[in-house]
C-alpha positions as CSV (number, residue, x, y, z in Angstrom):
1,M,94.7,68.0,0.8
2,S,96.0,70.2,-0.7
3,D,97.5,68.0,-3.5
4,P,94.4,68.1,-6.4
5,A,95.1,64.4,-7.2
6,A,94.4,63.2,-4.1
7,R,91.3,65.3,-3.8
8,N,90.2,63.6,-6.8
9,G,91.1,60.0,-5.5
10,F,89.2,60.6,-2.6
11,K,85.7,61.9,-4.4
12,R,86.1,59.0,-6.5
13,R,86.2,57.0,-3.5
14,L,83.3,58.6,-2.1
15,A,81.5,58.2,-5.0
16,L,81.8,54.8,-5.4
17,A,80.8,53.8,-1.9
18,G,77.4,56.1,-2.7
19,V,76.9,54.5,-5.3
20,I,77.6,51.1,-3.6
21,A,75.1,52.1,-1.1
22,G,72.7,52.7,-3.4
23,A,72.7,49.4,-4.8
24,V,72.7,47.7,-1.8
25,A,69.9,49.8,-1.0
26,I,67.5,49.1,-4.4
27,V,68.9,45.2,-3.9
28,L,67.2,45.1,-0.4
29,V,64.4,46.8,-1.5
30,V,63.4,44.4,-4.3
31,T,64.3,41.3,-2.2
32,G,61.9,42.3,0.1
33,I,59.2,43.2,-2.3
34,V,59.8,39.5,-4.2
35,E,59.9,37.6,-0.6
36,R,56.3,39.4,0.5
37,D,54.9,38.4,-2.7
38,N,56.4,34.8,-2.8
39,S,54.8,34.4,0.8
40,S,51.0,35.9,-0.4
41,A,51.6,33.3,-3.1
42,K,52.3,31.0,-0.9
43,L,49.8,31.8,1.6
44,Q,47.0,31.9,-1.2
45,D,48.0,28.5,-2.2
46,W,47.9,27.1,1.4
47,T,44.7,28.6,1.8
48,E,43.3,27.1,-1.2
49,A,44.6,23.9,-0.3
50,Q,42.7,24.1,2.8
51,A,39.4,24.9,0.8
52,I,39.5,21.1,-0.6
53,P,38.3,18.3,1.6
54,T,40.9,15.7,2.2
55,V,39.1,12.5,1.9
56,A,39.3,8.6,2.4
57,I,38.2,5.8,0.0
58,V,37.0,3.1,0.2
59,A,38.5,0.8,-2.1
60,L,36.3,-1.9,-3.8
61,N,38.3,-5.4,-4.7
62,A,36.3,-7.4,-7.7
63,K,35.3,-10.9,-6.0
64,P,33.0,-13.7,-7.3
65,G,29.4,-13.5,-6.6
66,V,27.7,-14.3,-3.5
67,A,28.2,-18.3,-3.4
68,S,26.0,-18.8,-0.4
69,L,23.8,-17.0,1.8
70,N,24.0,-17.4,5.5
71,L,20.4,-16.3,7.2
72,P,18.7,-16.8,11.0
73,G,15.6,-19.3,11.1
74,R,13.3,-20.5,13.3
75,L,12.7,-24.8,13.7
76,E,9.0,-25.6,13.6
77,A,7.4,-29.0,13.5
78,N,5.9,-30.5,10.0
79,L,2.5,-31.0,12.2
80,R,1.4,-29.1,15.2
81,A,-2.4,-29.8,16.5
82,P,-3.6,-27.8,19.7
83,I,-5.9,-30.2,21.0
84,Y,-9.0,-28.4,22.2
85,A,-12.3,-30.4,24.3
86,R,-15.3,-30.9,22.0
87,V,-17.7,-31.4,24.8
88,S,-17.6,-29.6,28.1
89,G,-16.9,-31.1,31.2
90,Y,-14.4,-31.7,34.1
91,V,-11.3,-34.0,33.1
92,K,-11.3,-37.4,34.6
93,S,-8.8,-38.4,34.2
94,W,-5.2,-37.8,31.9
95,K,-2.8,-40.3,30.0
96,V,0.0,-38.8,28.6
97,D,2.3,-35.8,30.0
98,I,5.0,-33.6,27.9
99,G,7.4,-35.5,25.7
100,D,5.7,-38.8,25.9
101,A,5.6,-40.4,21.9
102,V,1.9,-41.3,21.0
103,K,0.2,-42.9,18.3
104,A,-3.0,-41.5,16.3
105,G,-6.2,-42.8,18.0
106,Q,-4.3,-43.0,21.6
107,T,-6.1,-41.4,24.3
108,L,-4.9,-38.4,26.4
109,A,-7.6,-37.4,28.4
110,E,-10.9,-38.5,29.5
111,I,-13.8,-36.2,30.4
112,E,-16.9,-36.6,32.5
113,A,-20.0,-34.8,30.9
114,P,-22.8,-35.5,33.1
115,D,-25.0,-33.0,31.3
116,L,-24.4,-34.4,27.9
117,D,-25.4,-37.8,29.2
118,Q,-28.5,-37.0,30.7
119,Q,-29.1,-35.7,27.2
120,L,-28.1,-38.4,25.4
121,L,-30.7,-40.4,27.4
122,Q,-33.4,-38.3,27.2
123,A,-32.8,-38.6,23.4
124,R,-33.0,-41.8,23.4
125,A,-35.9,-42.2,25.7
126,D,-37.8,-39.6,23.0
127,L,-36.8,-41.7,20.2
128,T,-38.3,-44.8,22.0
129,S,-41.5,-42.9,22.2
130,A,-41.4,-41.3,18.9
131,E,-41.0,-45.3,17.5
132,A,-44.0,-46.5,19.4
133,S,-46.3,-43.8,18.0
134,A,-45.4,-44.1,14.8
135,K,-45.6,-47.9,14.8
136,L,-49.6,-47.3,16.5
137,S,-49.8,-45.1,13.0
138,E,-48.4,-47.6,11.1
139,V,-51.4,-50.2,12.1
140,T,-54.2,-47.7,12.7
141,L,-53.6,-47.2,8.7
142,S,-53.5,-50.7,8.1
143,R,-56.6,-51.3,9.5
144,G,-58.5,-48.2,7.9
145,R,-57.4,-49.6,4.8
146,T,-58.9,-53.0,5.4
147,L,-62.4,-51.0,6.1
148,L,-62.0,-48.8,3.3
149,T,-63.1,-52.0,0.6
150,S,-66.0,-52.1,3.0
151,A,-66.8,-48.5,3.1
152,A,-67.2,-48.4,7.0
153,V,-64.8,-45.6,6.7
154,S,-64.5,-42.6,4.4
155,Q,-61.3,-42.1,1.7
156,Q,-60.7,-38.6,4.1
157,D,-60.5,-41.2,7.2
158,V,-57.6,-43.1,5.4
159,D,-55.7,-40.3,4.1
160,Q,-55.3,-38.8,7.2
161,R,-54.1,-41.5,9.1
162,A,-51.5,-41.9,6.5
163,A,-50.4,-38.9,6.8
164,D,-50.3,-38.7,10.4
165,L,-48.1,-42.2,9.9
166,A,-45.8,-39.8,7.6
167,N,-45.6,-37.2,10.4
168,K,-44.5,-39.7,12.8
169,Q,-42.2,-41.2,10.6
170,A,-40.5,-38.2,10.2
171,A,-40.4,-37.1,14.1
172,V,-38.9,-41.1,14.2
173,K,-35.7,-39.8,11.6
174,A,-34.9,-36.0,13.6
175,D,-34.9,-38.1,17.0
176,Q,-32.7,-40.6,15.6
177,A,-30.5,-38.5,14.1
178,N,-30.1,-36.2,17.7
179,V,-29.3,-39.5,19.0
180,Q,-26.8,-40.2,16.7
181,R,-25.4,-36.4,17.6
182,L,-25.3,-36.8,20.9
183,E,-24.2,-40.0,20.6
184,A,-20.8,-38.4,18.6
185,L,-20.4,-35.9,20.8
186,A,-20.3,-38.9,24.1
187,G,-17.2,-40.1,21.7
188,Y,-15.1,-36.7,22.0
189,K,-15.3,-37.3,26.3
190,T,-12.2,-39.6,25.0
191,V,-9.4,-37.2,23.8
192,A,-7.3,-38.6,21.2
193,A,-4.0,-37.9,19.6
194,P,-5.1,-36.9,15.8
195,F,-1.7,-38.4,14.6
196,D,1.9,-39.9,15.3
197,G,3.9,-37.3,17.2
198,I,5.2,-35.9,20.6
199,V,3.2,-34.0,23.6
200,T,4.5,-31.2,23.8
201,E,2.5,-29.1,25.8
202,R,-0.4,-30.4,28.4
203,N,-2.6,-27.2,30.1
204,T,-4.9,-29.7,31.8
205,D,-5.3,-31.8,35.4
206,V,-7.8,-33.9,36.8
207,G,-11.0,-31.8,37.9
208,A,-10.1,-29.0,35.6
209,L,-13.6,-27.6,34.1
210,I,-13.2,-27.6,30.2
211,S,-16.0,-25.7,28.4
212,A,-16.2,-26.9,24.6
213,G,-14.6,-25.2,21.4
214,S,-11.2,-23.5,21.1
215,S,-12.0,-20.2,22.0
216,A,-12.0,-20.4,26.0
217,G,-8.8,-20.8,26.6
218,L,-5.7,-22.4,26.6
219,A,-5.5,-26.1,24.6
220,M,-5.7,-29.2,26.4
221,F,-2.4,-30.9,24.5
222,V,-0.5,-29.9,21.7
223,I,1.0,-32.8,19.9
224,S,3.9,-32.3,17.4
225,D,5.1,-34.0,14.3
226,V,9.0,-34.1,15.1
227,H,10.1,-36.6,12.5
228,K,10.5,-34.0,9.8
229,L,11.1,-30.2,10.7
230,R,10.1,-27.2,9.0
231,V,12.6,-24.1,9.2
232,A,11.4,-20.8,8.7
233,I,13.6,-18.0,6.5
234,N,13.0,-14.6,5.7
235,V,15.3,-14.1,2.5
236,P,16.4,-10.5,1.2
237,E,14.4,-9.6,-2.0
238,T,18.1,-9.7,-4.0
239,Y,18.6,-13.2,-3.5
240,A,15.0,-14.6,-3.4
241,P,15.4,-15.1,-7.4
242,E,18.7,-17.2,-7.1
243,I,17.3,-19.2,-4.5
244,R,14.7,-22.2,-6.3
245,I,12.6,-24.8,-4.9
246,G,14.8,-28.0,-4.2
247,D,17.9,-26.5,-3.6
248,K,20.1,-27.7,-1.0
249,A,21.1,-26.2,2.4
250,T,22.6,-27.0,5.6
251,V,21.2,-26.1,9.0
252,A,22.9,-25.4,12.3
253,T,21.9,-24.9,16.0
254,P,23.8,-23.9,19.1
255,A,22.5,-26.9,20.9
256,Y,24.6,-29.2,18.4
257,P,28.1,-26.8,17.9
258,G,30.0,-28.1,14.4
259,R,27.2,-30.3,13.2
260,A,25.3,-29.4,10.0
261,F,22.0,-30.5,9.3
262,P,20.8,-30.9,5.8
263,A,18.1,-29.2,4.3
264,V,16.0,-28.9,1.2
265,V,14.1,-25.6,0.3
266,E,10.7,-27.1,-0.1
267,A,8.4,-23.5,-0.3
268,S,8.4,-19.9,-0.6
269,A,5.5,-17.5,-0.5
270,R,6.6,-16.0,-3.9
271,A,5.5,-12.0,-2.8
272,V,7.7,-9.5,-1.0
273,D,6.9,-8.5,2.5
274,I,6.3,-4.8,2.2
275,G,7.8,-3.9,5.5
276,S,11.0,-6.0,5.7
277,G,11.7,-6.4,2.2
278,T,11.7,-10.4,2.5
279,T,10.7,-13.2,0.5
280,H,9.2,-15.6,2.9
281,M,10.4,-19.3,2.3
282,Q,10.3,-22.9,4.4
283,L,13.0,-25.7,4.1
284,T,12.3,-29.4,5.6
285,V,14.9,-30.9,7.8
286,D,15.0,-34.7,8.0
287,N,14.6,-35.4,12.1
288,S,14.5,-38.7,12.0
289,D,16.8,-39.0,15.6
290,G,14.9,-36.7,17.4
291,A,18.1,-34.2,17.8
292,L,16.1,-31.1,17.0
293,M,13.3,-29.5,18.8
294,P,10.7,-27.3,17.2
295,G,11.0,-23.6,18.3
296,G,14.6,-23.6,18.4
297,S,16.7,-21.1,16.7
298,A,19.1,-22.3,13.7
299,N,21.3,-20.6,11.2
300,V,20.5,-21.8,7.2
301,Q,22.9,-21.5,5.0
302,V,21.5,-21.9,1.3
303,D,23.7,-22.4,-1.7
304,L,22.7,-19.5,-4.5
305,A,22.5,-20.6,-8.0
306,G,24.6,-17.8,-8.7
307,G,24.9,-13.8,-9.8
308,A,27.0,-10.9,-9.7
309,G,28.7,-10.1,-6.6
310,S,27.7,-6.8,-4.7
311,F,29.9,-4.5,-2.3
312,R,29.8,-3.5,0.7
313,I,30.6,-0.3,2.1
314,P,30.3,1.7,5.7
315,V,27.0,3.0,6.6
316,S,28.8,6.6,7.0
317,A,29.6,6.8,2.8
318,L,25.3,6.7,2.4
319,I,24.5,10.1,1.5
320,F,20.3,10.5,1.7
321,D,19.1,13.6,0.5
322,Q,16.0,14.7,-1.9
323,A,17.3,12.8,-4.9
324,G,17.6,9.4,-2.8
325,L,19.9,7.2,-1.9
326,R,23.3,8.1,-2.9
327,V,27.4,7.6,-2.3
328,A,29.9,10.0,-3.4
329,T,32.6,8.5,-5.6
330,V,36.4,10.2,-7.0
331,G,36.8,10.2,-10.3
332,A,39.8,10.5,-12.1
333,D,40.6,13.6,-11.8
334,D,39.8,14.2,-8.2
335,R,36.4,15.5,-8.8
336,V,33.2,14.1,-6.9
337,L,30.7,12.1,-8.9
338,L,27.4,10.9,-7.0
339,K,26.0,8.0,-7.7
340,A,22.4,6.4,-7.1
341,V,22.5,3.0,-5.2
342,T,20.1,0.6,-3.6
343,I,20.8,-1.5,-0.6
344,A,20.6,-5.3,-0.7
345,R,20.9,-5.9,3.4
346,D,21.5,-3.9,6.3
347,L,24.4,-5.2,7.9
348,G,24.6,-3.1,10.9
349,S,27.6,-1.3,11.0
350,E,27.8,-1.8,7.1
351,I,25.7,-1.7,4.0
352,E,25.3,-4.3,1.2
353,I,24.9,-2.6,-1.8
354,G,22.4,-4.5,-4.2
355,S,23.4,-2.2,-7.3
356,G,24.9,0.9,-8.4
357,L,28.5,0.8,-8.1
358,Q,31.4,-0.8,-10.4
359,A,34.1,-2.5,-8.8
360,D,36.8,0.0,-10.1
361,D,35.1,2.9,-8.3
362,R,36.3,4.7,-5.5
363,V,33.6,5.5,-2.8
364,I,34.2,8.5,0.0
365,A,33.8,6.4,3.3
366,A,32.3,9.5,4.7
367,P,31.5,12.7,2.9
368,P,31.6,15.9,4.0
369,D,28.5,17.9,4.9
370,G,27.7,19.7,1.6
371,I,29.5,17.8,-0.9
372,A,28.4,17.9,-4.4
373,E,28.9,17.0,-7.8
374,G,32.3,18.3,-9.6
375,D,33.7,19.5,-6.1
376,Q,37.5,18.8,-5.9
377,V,38.8,16.6,-3.3
378,R,42.0,15.2,-1.8
379,I,42.7,11.6,-1.4
380,S,44.1,11.2,2.0
381,D,47.4,9.1,1.5
382,A,46.1,6.1,3.7
383,A,42.6,6.1,1.9
384,Q,43.7,3.2,0.0
385,K,43.0,0.2,1.8
386,P,40.3,-2.1,0.9
387,V,38.0,-1.1,3.7
388,A,35.4,-3.2,2.1
389,A,34.8,-6.0,-0.4
390,V,32.8,-7.5,-2.7
391,A,30.8,-10.5,-0.4
392,G,32.2,-13.8,-1.1
393,S,29.5,-15.6,1.2
394,A,26.7,-13.0,2.6
395,K,26.2,-13.0,6.1
396,A,22.9,-11.7,7.8
397,P,23.5,-10.5,11.5
398,S,22.5,-12.8,14.1
399,G,20.2,-10.9,15.7
400,D,17.7,-11.0,13.0
């Protein structure tokens, strides 16, 4: 390269290549730094996103208030009388068996009471003796009063005879009362039905030893009036004010699927049981055809007077801590709001809320451990399905 012009051109090209190489190196370094910063930012964003819990919510759909209430019940006889012996003895015979219809005063059984019979004989003999003694005292007093006019006896003697007659007459009245008492007891040797009904139990047989009173064992018979039955139900405290005396209801039993028996609310305890949180109520149902049996189970549907609707949520949505019973809801800014609630009924896998929630609340179905007021949460895409809704017709668990 003796030509100066050629050497200058080569130098310029070499310088240009160096500049380009340096520029490329600078671009590569800057690009690497930018990519690393972007990766760090993305990692930080991902880490922060993972720190925000994703939750599913329970959509509460607004519906009308509860129109009826379904509760388990127990059928009971309108009248039920365990029949015990009034006298001690042995069963001579029984006249009726289980399932027999009886009328008031009808003989159920007869009892042999030899001890009572002998006591009655002795009492009658004592009465006869007392009456004879009183008659003799009366005659003696009459004679004394006759002799008193002639001074044959003293006034003191007459007064003593009068007192003796009074004592004898009192003894006669006592013996008469004793005879009447034993005669009344003897009348109980015939065991009779107290009212019209059917025999639902018979716990005795011929020759059985019977002890007087109701504390010595099983009743001889149980008589039940089943023309009208009572139905006992326990109404949750939340709904008790909405059920009034005279309200209509229907009763269904497993023995007659598809058949409904009309009933009427007849009585209320007007008190809440501390253990169960319910009010005991009784309904009456006509059973003139004898279809229903006392002691059977029943499902009672009671029409309510009306009221605000209540919501059902999964049991997993409840939070119970030192602040009480609460649920976690999600506000408009996707932050947690803790709300105190009350329970109307425990339905097993679901809880019916009595108060504390509104129709537009977004309740977290399963709050994470340690969730607190104001925490940021992310709502999952599948969280908007209506897991629970307002009860349109409240149903109690069949097992309770």
